[in-house]
C-alpha positions as CSV (number, residue, x, y, z in Angstrom):
1,M,16.6,-54.4,-105.1
2,E,17.0,-55.6,-101.5
3,L,19.9,-57.4,-99.9
4,T,19.4,-59.6,-96.8
5,V,22.5,-60.9,-95.0
6,L,22.1,-64.6,-94.1
7,G,25.6,-65.0,-92.8
8,C,28.8,-62.9,-92.9
9,S,31.4,-64.6,-90.7
10,G,34.8,-65.1,-92.4
11,S,36.1,-68.6,-92.9
12,Y,34.4,-70.2,-89.9
13,G,31.4,-69.5,-87.8
14,A,31.8,-66.7,-85.3
15,P,30.4,-67.0,-81.7
16,A,28.0,-64.1,-82.3
17,G,25.8,-64.6,-85.4
18,G,27.5,-67.8,-86.4
19,A,26.6,-68.3,-90.0
20,C,29.2,-67.9,-92.8
21,S,28.8,-66.4,-96.2
22,G,25.3,-66.2,-97.6
23,Y,23.1,-63.4,-99.1
24,L,19.6,-63.1,-100.4
25,V,19.0,-60.6,-103.2
26,R,15.4,-59.7,-104.2
27,T,14.2,-57.8,-107.2
28,A,10.7,-57.4,-108.7
29,G,11.2,-60.7,-110.6
30,A,13.9,-62.7,-108.9
31,T,15.0,-64.1,-105.5
32,L,18.6,-65.1,-105.6
33,W,20.8,-66.8,-103.0
34,L,24.4,-65.8,-103.3
35,D,26.7,-68.4,-101.5
36,C,25.3,-71.0,-99.1
37,G,27.9,-71.2,-96.4
38,N,27.4,-73.2,-93.2
39,G,24.4,-71.9,-91.2
40,T,22.8,-69.9,-94.0
41,L,20.0,-72.3,-94.9
42,A,18.4,-72.0,-91.5
43,N,18.6,-68.2,-91.7
44,L,17.2,-68.2,-95.2
45,A,14.0,-69.8,-93.9
46,R,13.4,-66.8,-91.8
47,H,13.3,-64.5,-94.8
48,A,12.2,-66.5,-97.9
49,V,10.3,-69.6,-99.0
50,V,12.8,-71.9,-100.4
51,D,10.5,-73.1,-103.2
52,D,10.3,-69.4,-104.3
53,L,14.0,-69.1,-105.0
54,T,15.0,-68.3,-108.5
55,A,18.5,-69.6,-108.4
56,L,21.6,-70.2,-106.3
57,V,25.0,-68.7,-107.1
58,I,28.1,-70.4,-105.5
59,T,31.3,-68.4,-105.9
60,H,33.8,-71.1,-105.0
61,W,34.1,-74.5,-103.2
62,H,35.5,-73.4,-99.8
63,P,33.0,-74.8,-97.2
64,D,32.2,-71.4,-95.7
65,H,30.6,-70.5,-99.0
66,C,28.9,-73.7,-100.1
67,A,28.4,-76.2,-97.2
68,D,24.7,-75.7,-97.0
69,I,24.1,-77.0,-100.5
70,Y,23.8,-80.4,-98.9
71,G,20.9,-79.4,-96.7
72,L,19.3,-77.7,-99.6
73,H,19.7,-80.9,-101.6
74,V,17.9,-82.9,-99.0
75,L,15.1,-80.3,-98.7
76,L,14.5,-80.0,-102.4
77,K,14.7,-83.8,-103.0
78,Y,12.7,-85.2,-100.2
79,G,10.8,-82.3,-98.8
80,L,9.7,-80.3,-101.8
81,E,10.3,-83.0,-104.4
82,R,11.8,-80.5,-106.8
83,T,14.2,-81.0,-109.7
84,G,16.1,-78.8,-112.0
85,F,16.8,-76.0,-109.5
86,P,19.3,-73.6,-111.2
87,V,22.8,-73.4,-109.7
88,Y,25.5,-71.2,-111.1
89,A,29.0,-72.1,-110.1
90,P,32.6,-72.3,-111.3
91,E,33.4,-75.2,-113.6
92,G,34.1,-78.5,-111.8
93,L,32.1,-77.6,-108.7
94,E,29.3,-80.0,-109.4
95,G,31.7,-82.9,-109.4
96,R,33.9,-81.8,-106.5
97,L,30.9,-81.2,-104.2
98,G,29.2,-84.3,-105.6
99,T,31.6,-86.7,-103.9
100,L,29.6,-86.5,-100.7
101,V,26.4,-87.6,-102.6
102,D,28.2,-90.4,-104.4
103,G,28.3,-88.3,-107.6
104,D,24.6,-88.4,-108.0
105,W,22.6,-85.2,-107.3
106,G,19.4,-87.0,-108.5
107,G,18.5,-84.3,-110.9
108,V,17.7,-81.9,-108.1
109,F,20.1,-79.2,-109.4
110,D,20.5,-77.8,-112.9
111,W,24.2,-76.9,-112.8
112,T,25.5,-74.1,-115.1
113,A,29.3,-73.6,-115.1
114,V,30.3,-69.9,-115.2
115,G,33.7,-68.4,-115.8
116,D,35.5,-65.1,-116.1
117,G,33.5,-62.7,-118.3
118,D,30.4,-64.9,-118.5
119,A,26.9,-63.5,-118.3
120,V,23.6,-65.2,-117.6
121,T,20.0,-64.2,-116.8
122,A,18.1,-65.3,-113.7
123,G,14.5,-64.1,-113.5
124,D,14.7,-60.4,-114.2
125,C,18.3,-60.1,-113.2
126,G,21.4,-60.0,-115.3
127,L,24.4,-61.7,-113.6
128,R,28.0,-61.2,-114.7
129,F,31.1,-63.0,-113.4
130,S,34.7,-62.1,-112.9
131,R,37.6,-64.4,-111.7
132,T,39.1,-63.0,-108.5
133,V,42.4,-63.6,-106.8
134,H,41.8,-66.6,-104.5
135,P,43.2,-70.2,-104.6
136,P,40.2,-72.2,-106.0
137,P,38.5,-70.7,-109.1
138,T,36.4,-68.0,-107.4
139,M,33.9,-65.8,-109.2
140,A,32.8,-62.3,-108.1
141,V,29.3,-61.6,-109.3
142,E,27.5,-58.5,-110.4
143,V,23.7,-58.6,-110.0
144,A,21.8,-56.0,-112.1
145,G,18.1,-55.6,-111.7
146,D,15.4,-53.0,-110.9
147,G,17.8,-50.4,-112.3
148,K,20.4,-51.1,-109.7
149,R,23.8,-52.9,-109.6
150,L,25.2,-54.9,-106.7
151,V,28.8,-56.2,-106.9
152,Y,29.7,-59.1,-104.5
153,T,33.4,-59.6,-104.4
154,A,33.3,-63.1,-103.0
155,D,36.8,-63.9,-101.6
156,T,39.7,-62.1,-103.2
157,G,43.1,-60.6,-102.8
158,A,43.9,-57.0,-103.6
159,D,45.0,-57.8,-107.2
160,W,41.4,-58.0,-108.2
161,S,39.0,-55.0,-108.1
162,P,35.3,-54.3,-108.5
163,E,36.4,-52.1,-111.4
164,A,36.2,-55.4,-113.4
165,F,32.5,-54.7,-113.7
166,G,32.9,-51.1,-114.5
167,A,32.4,-48.0,-112.4
168,G,29.5,-46.8,-110.3
169,A,28.0,-49.9,-108.6
170,D,25.2,-48.9,-106.3
171,L,26.6,-51.2,-103.6
172,V,29.8,-53.2,-103.3
173,L,29.5,-56.0,-100.9
174,S,33.2,-56.7,-100.2
175,E,35.0,-59.2,-98.2
176,A,37.2,-57.5,-95.5
177,T,38.7,-60.5,-93.7
178,F,41.6,-58.7,-92.2
179,Q,42.7,-55.2,-91.0
180,R,45.6,-53.1,-92.0
181,D,48.2,-54.9,-89.8
182,N,47.6,-58.2,-91.7
183,E,47.7,-57.6,-95.4
184,S,50.4,-60.0,-96.4
185,S,48.4,-63.1,-97.5
186,G,47.3,-61.7,-100.8
187,L,44.3,-64.0,-100.7
188,H,41.9,-61.8,-98.7
189,L,41.3,-58.1,-98.3
190,S,41.7,-55.9,-95.3
191,A,39.1,-53.3,-94.6
192,R,41.4,-50.6,-95.8
193,Q,42.0,-52.5,-99.1
194,A,38.2,-53.0,-99.5
195,G,37.7,-49.3,-99.1
196,D,40.4,-48.3,-101.5
197,A,39.1,-50.7,-104.2
198,A,35.5,-49.6,-103.8
199,R,36.5,-45.9,-104.0
200,A,38.6,-46.5,-107.1
201,A,35.6,-48.2,-108.7
202,G,33.3,-45.3,-108.0
203,A,30.9,-47.3,-105.8
204,R,28.1,-45.4,-104.3
205,R,28.1,-47.5,-101.1
206,L,30.3,-50.1,-99.6
207,M,29.3,-52.9,-97.2
208,L,32.1,-54.9,-95.4
209,T,31.6,-58.6,-94.8
210,H,33.5,-61.9,-94.2
211,L,35.4,-60.4,-91.2
212,W,37.7,-62.8,-89.4
213,P,36.0,-63.8,-86.1
214,G,37.6,-62.1,-83.1
215,L,38.5,-58.9,-84.9
216,D,37.0,-55.7,-83.6
217,P,34.3,-54.8,-86.2
218,T,34.3,-51.2,-85.2
219,A,38.0,-50.9,-86.1
220,S,37.2,-52.5,-89.5
221,V,34.5,-49.9,-90.1
222,V,36.8,-47.0,-89.2
223,E,39.6,-48.4,-91.4
224,G,37.3,-49.1,-94.3
225,S,35.5,-45.7,-94.0
226,E,38.8,-43.8,-94.0
227,A,39.9,-45.5,-97.2
228,F,36.5,-45.3,-98.9
229,G,36.1,-41.6,-98.1
230,R,32.7,-41.9,-96.3
231,E,31.1,-44.2,-93.8
232,V,30.8,-47.8,-94.8
233,L,28.1,-50.4,-93.8
234,L,28.9,-53.5,-91.8
235,A,27.1,-56.7,-92.7
236,A,25.2,-58.4,-89.8
237,P,23.0,-61.5,-89.9
238,H,19.4,-60.8,-90.9
239,Q,20.3,-57.2,-91.9
240,R,18.2,-55.8,-94.8
241,T,19.5,-53.1,-97.0
242,R,17.6,-51.4,-99.9
243,I,20.0,-50.8,-102.8
């Protein structure tokens, strides 16, 4: 299993790197796109052929996690003339995002609504979903394939944990929007909280992502590493990691 970061800026595009949340996960029999935040479609084209994608997973409807679905729609409809492309997303997302296409996706996407505790198969990967603590219905996702397990937290507050998927994930890809001095929102994690949660879940490795633009990433890595108990990884655009 290999993870490629397409974008990792938290909430809006950062001056350096720019793109928001998006990740490519490859196994022997699947190529999955997890979240399609603004700027990620262009980056995806540097690492994969869009027509080879197995499925898209959208964790929630905040634009920094889904805005590039509109570019994908145009590419698939008019460029590749493809229909029935699988999209897994929380219930209601098809209609909410569909307002910008007059409610008609033209059959381009095959939408499957997923909720807390649901499990699906995409290619040779098993996907499981868990509702996090974030205002719109937001689904963390576990990807299991090639004998490995990746847990992507999506956006969440500290009252949800990767433990929802059981212990021992090979990699937890965790949002770490804030740092220790700003943990009051309850809607996002600090790097410290991400480290604590991944350690409690027995994760083998932890990668921090979704940092608020302007924060010192080195400070987030130090904070997360101290909490996790060993050095954490920091997501960066176009970074590839073997899981």
